[in-house]
N, C-alpha and C positions, 0 to 999 in steps of 0.2 A: 315475515312480512306476518301482521296481526288478521286474524280470520275475523267476520261480522262475528256480533254477539250471539246474532239468531244462528249462524253457522255452528257457533261452540254451543249452542245448548242443542242442538238436531245431532251434532256427535255425541254428546254426552248421554243424552236417551237412547242412542244407537248402540252406545259401549254398553249400557247396562242390560239390554236386551240379549246382545252379543256373548254376553258372559254368561247366557244359560245354556249358550248350545254346547252339543257333545261332539265328540272325535269319531271321524268315522274314518271306515278300513281305507288303507291307501292300498290299491292295485298294482302290486309291481309289474313290470312288463319284460319282455326279450330285451335282447342286449345285441343285438343286428344293427350296425351303422344305418343310418341315411344314406341314400344315395341319388346323389341330384346331377344333374351336369351344367358346366360351366354354357355362359354365355357370347363368351367372347376369350380372347388369345390368354386375358389376366384375369385373375379371381376377386372383383371385387366387394368388400364386406364392409355395412355398415352398421355401428355400434352405438347403439342407444342408451342413455342409462340416467336413473334417481328419476323418473316421472312424477312421483310423489302424487300421484292424482287424489283429489280430496274429495270436492263435491259432486265434480260431472259438470254441472250446470255455472260455474262460475267464470269468471273469464278468464282467470289461471290455468284451470284446466284444457277451457275452449281454446287456449293458444297453444296451449302442450300439444293436444290432439291436430290442432292444425298446422304445427310445425311438423311433428312427426311426417305428415301425410308431404309436406314438403321436401322435407331433406329425402326423403325415399326416392319421389316422382321426378329430383333434381338429377337422375345419372341413372346408368341401366345397373344397379347392383344384383349380383349375382344371391346376395343373402342379409338379412336384418338380423341383428343378435341386441335384445333390449338385457342387459346386465345388471337384473333387481330393481325392489324397489319401486315397484310400479305402482305401486299404492300404500299408502297411509288414511284407511280412512274405516271406520266402522261400514262405509259402504262400500269396500273393496269387492266384493263380487258383482257386484253390479256397474261396476268402473271398469275390473277385469275385461267384463263381457264389452262394454264400450270400446274396450282398449282392442280389444278382438274385433271388433266391427270396424275401425279405421283401421287397422292393421292387413284385414283380408280386401278391403275397398282398394288398397295401395297392388294387389296383384304381384306381390313379391315375396319368394320364400323366406321367412322367417321362423324365429322361434327366441326362447327368454331363460334367463336364470332367475330364479327368485332371490329376493335380496333378506335383507333384516329386518325389515319391515312388516313385508305383506301379512305375517301372520300376527304382529300385535294385535288383532282383533278378529281373524278367522284361522281356521285350520287347515295346511296344505290341499286335503282332500279336499275340502270349500271348494276350492278354486277348481281342482281338476276335476270336480263334478258338474261345473257349469260352463265347461268348454262344450260348444256347439260342436254342430260338424263343419269343419273349414276344407279349405281346397289347398291353401298357403302357408299355413301352422305346420311346423315337424318339429314336434316336440313328443319325448317319451320319459316316461317317471324312470325308464332304467331297472335294474336288477334290483332283490334285496341286499343291500350290503348294510354292515355291524356299524348302526347309526351314522350310517352313510346319506342320509337325507332322501332329495328327491327332485330328480331329474337330471343325473347324472348318461348322456350317453352323446355317439359320436354323428358329425354327417360328415358323408365323404363327397369330395368332388371330382369325378371326373371328367377328361377332356378329349375328346375323339374316341371313346369307348375304355381309357386307358385310366387308373386313379390318378390325382393331381395333387389335390390336398386334402386333409383333414380339418374339420372344426371340433373341437371338444367342449362340451359343457358341462359344468362342474356345480354341486351345491354348495355352497360356504356357510349357511344354517344361518345363524341370528344371533341375540344375545346372549350372556350365560348369566344363571341368577347367582351363582357361585365363582369367583372368580380375586385374584390378585393383582392387586394395584400394578404391580411390574408386565403380569400378562394381558393385560386391560379385559374391557368387559365383551370381548366379540368372539363367536367360534369360531371353530376353524375346521380344515379337511382331515378328514380321521383316515387312519393307518388303511382301514378294508378301500376306502375311495383310492387312497394312492396305489396300493396294490391293483385296484383295477385299472387306472391308469396306464400302470407298469404293463398288464399281459393287453390291452389294447395298441398301447405304442410297441412294444416287442414283437406283437404279429402284424404290423403295418407296413408296408412298402413306402409311405410317403411321409413328410414331414406335416407338422400340423402346429396350427393356434387354440390357445385355452383359452374359456371365457369362466367369467366367475364374480361374484359380485366385491366379497370381500379382499383389501391385496393382502398379497404374501408378503411378511415378515421381510424379505427382501427389498422391499420397498423402502424402511426404513434408513436404509445406508443409500441415499440420494445424490451421492456425488456425483457430480457431472450429469445430472437431469439437463433436459432440453422443453422445454415449456413451462407451464403456470403452476408454482406450489404455492398456495395461496392460506391452506390450512395450516396451522399452529404445529402441527406435525403428521406421521402419517397412521390414520387408526387401522391398525392392522390387524389380522386374526391374534387370535388372543397366545396360540401355542403354535410351533414352528413343527411340522410330523415329518418333515424331510422329502415335502412334495418339490419344490426346487432342483434338492440333488438328487431324485430321480430323474427331473428332466434334465438336466449336465449328463449324466450318467447316460441316459437311453440316446441322447443327441440328436432327437427329430422335432423338439418342440422350440419353436423360433419367436415365438412368441405367446406372454402373458396378460389376456386385458382383463380391465376391473374397473368395478366404478366406485359406490362411498362416499369418497369423500369429494362433494362436492366443490370443493375452490382448487381444486385440480385435475390438471390435465395434460401432466406431464408423463415422459417417457423417458428411460434406461437402457443399456446396453450392460447385462453383465452373464457371462462366461457365455459369451454370444448368441443369448436370449434377451429378445424385448421385452420390457417389464413397465408396459404402458395404462394409465388411465384413460377414459372415456370423456367426452367434454357433455358435461349436465344437459340433461334435457329437456328436465321439466320445471316449471315457472311457481309452481307450489313450495317445491325444495327453497332450501335457504341460500345464501350466496346469491351473489351478484355478479357471476361471469356472465357477459353472453350465452344465452342457448344456443345448441350445435349437437355436432354429433362426431365420430370419432369414424375416418375414413381409412379400410386398411386394404392395399391392393398388394397381391402376391402376383408376382410379373411371370413371365414367360419361363425366364430364366432362376425363378426362385426369390429373385429379389423382392425385399418389401419396402412399398413406399408408404410411410404414414403422413396424414393429414386431419386437420381440422377441417369441419363443413358448419359454417356459421352461420345463425338465424338472419341476418343481415345480408347474404350470397342468396339466402333461397324466398326469400319472403317475395308473396304476391300482391 
């Protein structure tokens, strides 16, 4: 959908300013999981994705922020994960701060992974250095990995004092300047990240769900999918570095949840692993699907129940 000419000029001017910014150092952190308690008998997770906040004061962004709160407050969720592309704007840092304020007002534990568009105008470090003191945000940069990006970490949920389930968040990076048509332009999980994943999963006593932005290449073979597949194809990671094979071998990952393709919300089962898109949340993003979120519930017996929560179901 087209923006106003005034808005376009504003973004153009801010882009020229942002080009002169220098990259700051990233402070890597410890690798210990966050430990949170569940609210009830099952683990309820809400996935939001592709907010694409652009101006902050326009109707699209106001609707997106309002919808986020309506979705979160519609149920007693244990956790909310935003799977990338929170903003696409030279105003990205101020929009990120506004998003944090919106999320904190919901008083529900939450986190995020970066998508492929946050760094169109800003460095990771600018986002990280803009995070204020928060009560409900559970995010850490994670350990320094070879080309491993920012934000590889684990959130562990306990029930009655015992580990119940892990949520693993991973950075799938952005576009690549050099790529082949066969591979596609998007970046991919690095082997260092897969080693990191294997180390965590091998030492964990519970199963897990993984959240990232860009789909694995295993999404491309979508035979038997359930849900909506309205993109012309799956815009997957450019290279398959073996993450899915590691999931199959270790047999503890029960679902991989992604965003990125706005017209898809389908899921499928491969090797007993759920491969699922979230439902697009942001109104500034392309596509005419009704906005909403993906609900993931891990039952007491470990069964996973998926649903899509739509704007029409929660609007007030």
